[in-house]
C-alpha positions as CSV (number, residue, x, y, z in Angstrom):
1,X,-11.2,-3.3,-13.9
2,X,-7.2,-3.4,-13.9
3,X,-7.4,0.1,-14.1
4,X,-9.6,0.7,-11.3
5,X,-7.3,-1.3,-9.4
6,X,-4.2,0.5,-10.5
7,X,-5.9,3.7,-9.8
8,X,-6.4,2.6,-6.3
9,X,-3.3,1.8,-5.6
10,X,-1.5,4.8,-6.4
11,X,-4.0,6.7,-4.8
12,X,-3.6,4.6,-1.7
13,X,0.2,4.7,-2.2
14,X,-0.2,8.8,-2.1
15,X,-2.0,8.8,0.9
16,X,0.0,6.6,2.7
17,X,3.1,8.7,1.9
18,X,1.5,11.7,3.3
19,X,-0.2,10.0,6.5
20,X,3.3,8.2,7.5
21,X,5.3,11.7,6.7
22,X,2.6,13.8,9.1
23,X,3.0,11.4,11.6
24,X,6.5,11.4,11.9
25,X,6.5,15.1,12.1
26,X,3.6,15.0,14.5
27,X,5.7,12.5,17.0
28,X,9.0,13.4,16.1
29,X,9.7,10.1,14.7
30,X,13.1,9.3,12.5
31,X,12.9,9.2,8.9
32,X,13.6,5.7,8.9
33,X,10.3,4.7,10.8
34,X,8.4,6.7,8.9
35,X,9.6,4.8,5.9
36,X,9.6,1.7,7.5
37,X,5.5,2.4,8.0
38,X,5.0,3.6,4.3
39,X,6.8,0.4,3.1
40,X,4.8,-1.5,5.6
41,X,1.5,-0.7,4.4
42,X,2.6,-0.7,0.4
43,X,3.2,-4.3,1.2
44,X,-0.2,-5.0,2.6
45,X,-1.3,-2.9,-0.7
46,X,0.6,-4.9,-3.1
47,X,-1.0,-8.5,-1.3
48,X,-4.3,-7.3,-1.9
49,X,-3.9,-6.6,-5.1
50,X,-2.2,-9.7,-6.2
51,X,-4.9,-11.6,-3.7
52,X,-7.9,-9.8,-6.0
53,X,-6.0,-10.3,-9.5
54,X,-4.0,-13.4,-9.7
55,X,-5.0,-17.1,-10.1
56,X,-4.1,-19.1,-7.5
57,X,-4.0,-23.1,-7.4
58,X,-7.6,-23.8,-7.4
59,X,-8.2,-21.3,-10.4
60,X,-9.9,-18.7,-8.2
61,X,-9.2,-15.4,-8.5
62,X,-9.5,-12.2,-11.0
């Protein structure tokens, strides 16, 4: 299961990189805005992955 989650993480990372790059090109955003959006998206992906795989105080998870 962790291989599937890791593969999904890499695919979503690549998709986010392409998305924010294209959005920046289309609207003429500064590169920093596109990078900021990418890191915000990656943070959400990592948080979702941690919530799905880590055990918390009550033992739920995995």
